[in-house]
C-alpha positions in Angstrom: -87.5 159.4 -247.3 -89.0 163.2 -246.8 -88.6 165.1 -244.4 -90.8 165.6 -241.3 -92.8 169.4 -241.4 -92.2 172.0 -239.0 -94.7 171.6 -236.5 -93.0 168.0 -236.0 -89.4 169.8 -235.7 -90.7 172.2 -232.7 -92.7 169.4 -230.9 -89.0 167.8 -231.3 -87.2 170.7 -229.9 -89.3 170.9 -227.1 -89.0 167.8 -226.1 -85.4 168.0 -226.1 -85.3 170.6 -224.2 -87.7 169.4 -221.7 -85.3 166.8 -221.6 -82.1 168.7 -221.0 -83.5 170.6 -218.4 -85.0 167.7 -216.3 -81.0 166.1 -216.3 -79.3 169.6 -215.7 -82.0 169.9 -212.7 -81.1 166.7 -211.9 -77.5 166.9 -211.9 -78.0 170.2 -209.8 -79.4 168.2 -207.0 -77.1 165.5 -206.9 -74.2 168.1 -206.9 -76.3 170.1 -204.2 -76.8 167.0 -202.1 -72.5 165.6 -203.0 -71.7 169.7 -201.7 -74.0 168.6 -198.3 -72.4 165.6 -197.6 -69.2 167.1 -197.8 -70.1 169.9 -195.2 -71.5 167.5 -192.7 -68.5 164.9 -193.2 -65.7 168.0 -192.5 -68.4 168.9 -189.6 -68.2 165.4 -187.9 -64.2 165.3 -188.5 -64.1 168.7 -186.7 -66.2 167.4 -183.5 -64.3 164.3 -183.4 -60.9 166.3 -184.0 -62.1 168.6 -181.5 -63.0 166.2 -178.7 -60.2 164.1 -179.1 -57.6 166.9 -178.8 -59.8 167.9 -175.5 -58.8 164.6 -174.1 -55.6 164.7 -174.7 -55.3 167.4 -172.8 -57.3 166.4 -170.1 -55.1 163.7 -169.6 -51.8 165.4 -169.3 -53.7 166.8 -166.1 -53.3 164.6 -162.3 -56.9 163.2 -162.0 -59.4 165.3 -160.3 -58.2 168.5 -161.9 -60.1 170.2 -164.4 -59.0 173.0 -167.0 -61.0 175.8 -165.3 -59.1 175.6 -161.8 -55.9 175.9 -163.3 -53.5 178.9 -163.6 -49.9 179.5 -164.2 -47.1 180.4 -161.8 -47.5 184.3 -161.3 -44.5 186.8 -161.6 -44.1 186.8 -157.6 -44.3 183.3 -157.0 -41.4 182.9 -159.5 -39.3 185.3 -158.1 -40.0 183.7 -154.4 -38.7 180.3 -156.0 -35.5 182.5 -157.5 -34.9 183.6 -153.9 -35.6 180.4 -152.2 -32.6 179.1 -154.7 -30.1 181.4 -153.4 -31.0 181.0 -149.6 -30.4 177.4 -149.8 -27.2 175.3 -150.1 -26.4 171.9 -151.6 -26.5 170.3 -147.9 -29.2 171.1 -146.7 -31.6 170.6 -150.4 -30.0 167.5 -150.1 -28.8 167.4 -153.3 -28.5 164.7 -155.6 -28.7 166.0 -159.0 -30.4 168.6 -160.9 -33.9 167.4 -161.2 -33.9 167.1 -157.3 -32.2 170.4 -156.8 -35.0 172.0 -158.6 -37.9 169.6 -156.9 -36.3 170.5 -153.7 -36.0 174.4 -154.5 -39.8 174.4 -155.4 -40.8 172.4 -152.2 -38.7 175.2 -150.3 -40.4 178.5 -151.5 -44.0 176.2 -150.9 -44.8 174.7 -154.2 -44.2 171.3 -153.8 -45.0 168.8 -157.0 -44.8 165.1 -157.5 -41.1 164.8 -158.5 -40.2 164.4 -162.1 -37.0 163.6 -163.4 -35.0 166.0 -166.2 -35.8 163.5 -169.0 -39.7 163.5 -167.9 -39.8 167.4 -167.5 -38.5 168.1 -171.0 -40.7 165.7 -172.6 -44.0 167.3 -170.6 -45.0 166.6 -167.3 -48.5 167.4 -166.2 -47.2 169.5 -163.5 -46.2 172.3 -166.2 -47.1 173.5 -169.4 -44.6 174.5 -171.7 -44.0 178.5 -172.6 -42.2 180.1 -175.5 -41.1 183.1 -173.4 -39.6 182.2 -169.9 -39.3 183.9 -166.5 -38.1 184.1 -163.8 -38.7 180.6 -161.3 -39.6 178.5 -164.8 -38.2 175.6 -165.5 -35.3 175.4 -167.8 -34.5 171.8 -169.6 -32.9 169.4 -172.0 -32.8 165.7 -171.8 -30.8 165.1 -169.1 -31.0 168.3 -167.3 -32.7 171.3 -165.9 -32.6 174.2 -163.8 -34.5 177.1 -162.8 -34.6 180.4 -164.6 -33.1 183.6 -162.6 -32.8 186.5 -165.3 -34.4 185.8 -168.9 -32.8 188.9 -170.0 -29.1 187.5 -168.9 -30.3 184.3 -170.3 -29.0 182.7 -166.4 -30.6 179.9 -164.7 -29.3 178.3 -161.8 -28.8 174.5 -161.3 -26.7 172.1 -160.1 -23.6 171.5 -162.6 -19.8 169.3 -162.0 -18.6 172.2 -159.6 -21.8 172.9 -157.7 -24.5 175.1 -157.5 -24.6 178.5 -159.2 -26.1 179.9 -162.0 -25.1 179.8 -165.8 -25.3 180.9 -169.0 -27.7 179.3 -171.0 -26.7 181.1 -174.3 -22.9 180.3 -173.4 -21.2 178.1 -175.9 -22.0 174.7 -173.7 -25.2 175.1 -173.4 -25.9 175.9 -176.8 -24.2 172.8 -177.6 -26.6 170.7 -175.6 -29.8 171.9 -177.9 -32.6 174.4 -177.5 -33.7 174.4 -174.3 -37.4 174.1 -173.3 -39.1 176.4 -171.0 -42.0 175.3 -168.3 -44.2 177.3 -165.5 -45.8 175.4 -162.9 -49.6 174.8 -163.0 -51.1 175.5 -159.6 -54.9 174.5 -158.9 -57.3 176.3 -156.7 -54.8 177.9 -154.6 -52.3 175.0 -154.4 -49.9 172.8 -156.5 -51.2 170.1 -158.4 -49.5 167.3 -156.5 -50.0 165.0 -153.5 -49.4 166.2 -149.6 -46.1 168.0 -149.8 -43.4 165.6 -150.0 -40.3 165.9 -148.4 -37.6 168.0 -149.5 -35.1 165.4 -150.4 -36.9 162.6 -152.0 -35.5 159.1 -152.2 -34.6 157.7 -155.7 -36.2 154.2 -156.1 -34.2 153.3 -158.6 -30.9 155.5 -159.1 -29.4 153.7 -162.1 -32.8 154.6 -164.2 -33.0 158.0 -163.0 -29.4 158.8 -163.2 -29.2 162.3 -164.9 -25.9 164.4 -165.9 -24.9 167.2 -163.9 
């Protein structure tokens, strides 16, 4: 069998080169299409996640309220709540437990909100926003107990305990044993607290057994 001449070899090399170039072009196009498809998929996923987060955030707010109309309680308003806490007494506030005391103090200060138990506040109530750094007037919460922050620098808070109404140190050994507390700041909308019309100072417990809390 004879060897092909030079021209035949050159033609074969040219055909091979064209074929390789076409395959490379097709491969690049395929990779480009795959990359574009991946980008589109990621963009769609981001849009879906963003929508879900927005819907979840709105779900935590009372009906009829939108985020742009909300603000958090101001420093002067928080101080007014602390003053209200020390101006009342247990009998006047109709004290039953810690969460009713907090609710009563806020209502007396002019910031009524729909009653929520300590467990509900700790888990996240739509009328409060969780904050990392507390201020006077914020709510401090553990599972089963709530109070009102008095002075964050001194770790003090106001609440009803077994010995009665008074200040406690949330950095003390006992309260540290209850776990890390969470701090919440009241949400206010359009110049008013997000609530129905002002509730009474001492609302009645519908189901004391279900709502009983540790004092």
